[in-house]
N, C-alpha and C positions, 0 to 999 in steps of 0.2 A: 705467506702470511702465517705467523706463529701465534698460537693461543696458549696461554698458560693455565693449567689446572692448579688452583691454589686453595689454601685454607689451613686450618689447624689440623694437627695429627688426629687420625681416627675418623675423619669425615667421609671417607670413601673416594678420595681422588683417584687412587690407583684402580679402583673398580670401574670408575668412569673411563679412565684411560684404556682399560682392557676392553670395555664394551664398545668404545668408539673406534679403536685401532685394531681390534682382534689380536693384540699383542699382550702377552702376560708380563706383568711388572717384573723388572729385574732387581732383586734385593741389593745387588752390588751398586746400583745407581740411586739408591734411596737418598743419599746425601748430596748428589750432584744434579739429579734430574734425568729423566728419560724422555727421549723424543720418539714420536711415532706418527704415522700418516693415517688420517681418517678420511674415507671416501664420502663425498656428499651425495646422498640420494637425491636424484633429480629426474622427475617425470619427463620434463622437456628434453633432457639429454637422451633419455631412453627412446623417446619418439623420434628424435633426430637420427639416432643410430638405426632405428628401424626404417626410416625414410631413405637414408643414404646407403645403408649396408656397407660401411667402410671396411677396409682391410684392418684398420686399427681404431680402437676407441679408447679415449683417455678422459675419464670423469674428473671433475674438480676434486681437489684434496685440500684438507686443512692440516697443517703441521701442529701437532699437540705436544706440549711440554708438561710432563708430570713432575711438578716441582716438590722439593722437600717440604713436609708439613711443618707449620710453626709450632713451637712448644708453648703451652699455656703457662708453665711454671718457670722455665728458664728463659726469660725474655732476652737475655743478653746474647743468645745464639741466633735470634730471629733476624737481625739486620743482615747477617751473612747469608741466611737462607733466602731472604727476600731479594738479595742481589741477583740470584739466578733468574728471577722473574722479569728483570728489567729488559731482557731481550725480546719479550713477548709484546705483541701489538694490542692484544685484548686479553681479558682475564675471565675465567669461570671459577668463582669461589664455590667450592663444594662444602655444604654444611650438613652434617649428619644429624637429622632430626630424630634421634633416638636416645634413650637413657635420660639423663638430667640436663641435656644441652638446651640452652635458651638460644634459639636461632637468631633472634633479633640482636641479642647481646653479642653473639658470636660475630655477626657481620660488623657491628660497631667496633668491636675489639680489633678485628682485622683491618678496618679502615684506619684506626689509630696507629696500628703497627706500621702500616704503609706510610702514614703521614710522618711519623717519627723517623723512619728511615730516610724519607725525602728531606726532612728538616736537617738531618745530620749531614747530608750531601750539600745542601744549599748553604747552610751555616758555615761549613768548612770552606766553601768557595768564597763566601763573603769575607771571612777572616783573612783569607789569602789575598783577596783583592784590596782590602783595606791597607795592606802593607805594600803590595806591588804598585797600586795606583798612585802612591805618593812618591815613587822613585822617578828620576829623570830618565825615561826610556821612550823609544819611538812610538810605542803602542799605548802610551799613558791615557790618551783620550778615550780609546776604545775600552780600556780596563775600567775607567771611571764610569763610562756609560753602562757597562755590564754590572758594575757595583750598584748603581742607582736602580737598575732593572731588577736586581735580585733582592734588594732590601725589603720591598713590600711583600715579596713571595715568602721570604723567611719569616716575616712578621705574621702573615696569614697562617702559615703552617704551625707557628708556635702558639697562636691564640685560638684559632678555629680548627686546627688539625685537618684542614683541607683547603683546596684552592677553588672550591665551587663559588660561582658568582663573580669571580674576578675576570674582568675583560682584559686579556693579555695583549700587550703591545707586540709588534712584529719582532722586536729584539727579545722580549720575554719568551715568546713562542720558540724562537731559535735556540735560546739557552735551555729551555725546558726539554726540547727534543734531544739536545746533546746529553742531558742528564738522564733521559728516559724516566722521568718522574712517574712513580707508581700511581699517585693520586689523580693523575690526568688520564690514566688508561681506562677505556670503557670496560665495564664489568657486568657479567651476568651472575646472579646468585642462584645456584642450583640447590634446592632443598632436597636432600637425599633421605627418603623415608623408608621405613621397613615394609609398608603396605600401601603405598601410593596415596595416602591420605595425610592431610596436615590441617591444623586449625586455620580457618580463613583469616582470623585476626592477625596471625603471623605474616601471611602474605600481604594483607592490607597495610600493616605497619611498615613493612619493607618497601612496598611500592610508594607509600606516602613519603618515605625518606628519599625517594628518587631512584630506587634500584629497579633493574629489570629482574624479574623473578620467574623461576620455573620450578615445578614440583615433580619429582619422579622417584620411583622405586628402582634404583639402579641395580641393586643386588638381585632383585627378582628378575629383572630384564636379562641380566647376564646368565642366570640359571636357565631361563627360557631359551636363550640362544644355543645352549648346549643340547637341547632336545631336537628330535627330528620334527619336520614341519607339522605333521598331523598331531603329535603329542603337544607341540608348542601351542597350537590353536586351542586345543582342549583345555590345557592348563591355564592359558590366558583368560579363557572364558570363566573358569572356576574362580580365578583370582580377581575377576572384575576389571581386567586390564583391557581397555578398548582399542589400543593401538601400540605401535612401537615408540617408546620414548626416545630411542636412538635417533630416529629420523627427525622427530620433533626437536630434540636437543641440538642437532646439527643446524637446523634452520634458525633456532634461537641464537646460536653462536654467530651465524651470518648476519642476523639483524642487529645484534649487539655490536659487532665489529663494523657495521655499516658497509657490508660487502654485497656486490651484485655479481651475477654470472653472465658472461658473454660467451659466444661460441665461434669456433672456426670449423667449417664443414667442407668436406670433399669426399670423393669416393675412396681416396687414400686414407683419410683420417678424419674422425669427428672428435673435437677436443673442447672441453669445457674449461673456462678460465675464471678465476675470481679476481675482482677488481674493486677498489674502494669507490663507493658511491660518489658521483661528482667528478670522476676522473675523465680525462680527455681521450680522444682517439689515439693520439700519439703516446699517451700513457699505456693504453691497451696494447699498442704495437710494441712498446718497450717490454711489457710483461711477456710477450711471445718471444721476442729476440731483440737485442739492442740494435742490431743492424737495420731492422725494419723501422725503428724509430728514427735512426740516424738518416736514413734515406727516404723518409715518409713523403709520399706524394698525395695519396688520398685514401679514404676508407669507403668501401662499398658496403652499405648497411641494409640488411634484410631483417625485419622483425620475425623471429622464428615462430612465434605464435601464429602469425598470418601465413607463413610458409606452410605450416602444418595444417592450418585450416583450409587454405586454398588449394593445396596439393603440390606446389612446386615453385621454383624461382620464376619461371615464365609467367605463371599466374599472378605472382606478387608484383612483377614489373607491369603487367597488363593493368593491374588495379591501381597503379601509381604509388605503390607503397615502398618500392625499392628506391633508395636515394644515395647520392654520393656526398661525402662530407670531408671537410678539411681537418687539420690537426687539432683545432679547438672544439670540435664537436664533443658534447658530453655524452658518453656512452650510457645507454639505457639497459636496465635489466632485461635479459632475453634477446639482446641484439645478436645477430649473426654477422660477423665482420669478415671482409676480405680486404687485406691491407695491400695497397700498391706501393712499392718502394723502389727507389733507384739504386739500392745497394743489393 
């Protein structure tokens, strides 16, 4: 699962990227985007490792894409920069709340830029279909159906600059997925401050507009990361920082992207996996290995919280909390799964 760090130039995207991935931004990739992995802090995972004492431990990771910042003055270059974002499943818009930046206006402008980029793609496809759907060709009916599906989307993007409130048909959803429309991606707005404080009215206005919002002093956090543990705690106390914004931000990204964590555990390896909420047991199997999904027989499910509370798998089974499920079982956050497969 890939999350794009997005926004206008100067907001602090690369600082966020370095904080989360412990990787310094590469200036050579400023115009193409830089990819890095961020480890998800997880207390349950740590306890499972302590319980099983495996030979190998693999925490969950989120793939982050630090994308080129949009230009406030030369808007003609922005559609190309936004194209890099389309491969991301979720977005974190980093807004620098310092200087004369109006955070609310910044978020609105970015939404407009995404809508205009989507409109360009949808309108181009509509124009092409209006020609092709009139020709005598074997797929003419399919092209006409796609044209009728796209027309209201183009109209909505042109008039409202978003697709909010539109109940998409099955065909529209399929077409939108193929275009990776930016305006349909889930987005977290990160207000990057100089001192961890921001006017509550800004947050209230953004939340009233339907945005998920988090406030953090990312630069200060990165400076603290460079200190040793004792100095870090002392400095954080002096600055009034109550905890790590890094861990809080990672959890906010998971919530925004609607991801849950499940685990596979054994003495050989304890592994944490991310999965979209509402996914099935066979989806979970596929995320581990396609062969497990292809030969799926059943999933043996242990709630890891109960395992840690009761002391082990035998105790969980004795309490009647261990259960066997088929491929349609909806995986729950915190499930420990053992997949039985015929392949």
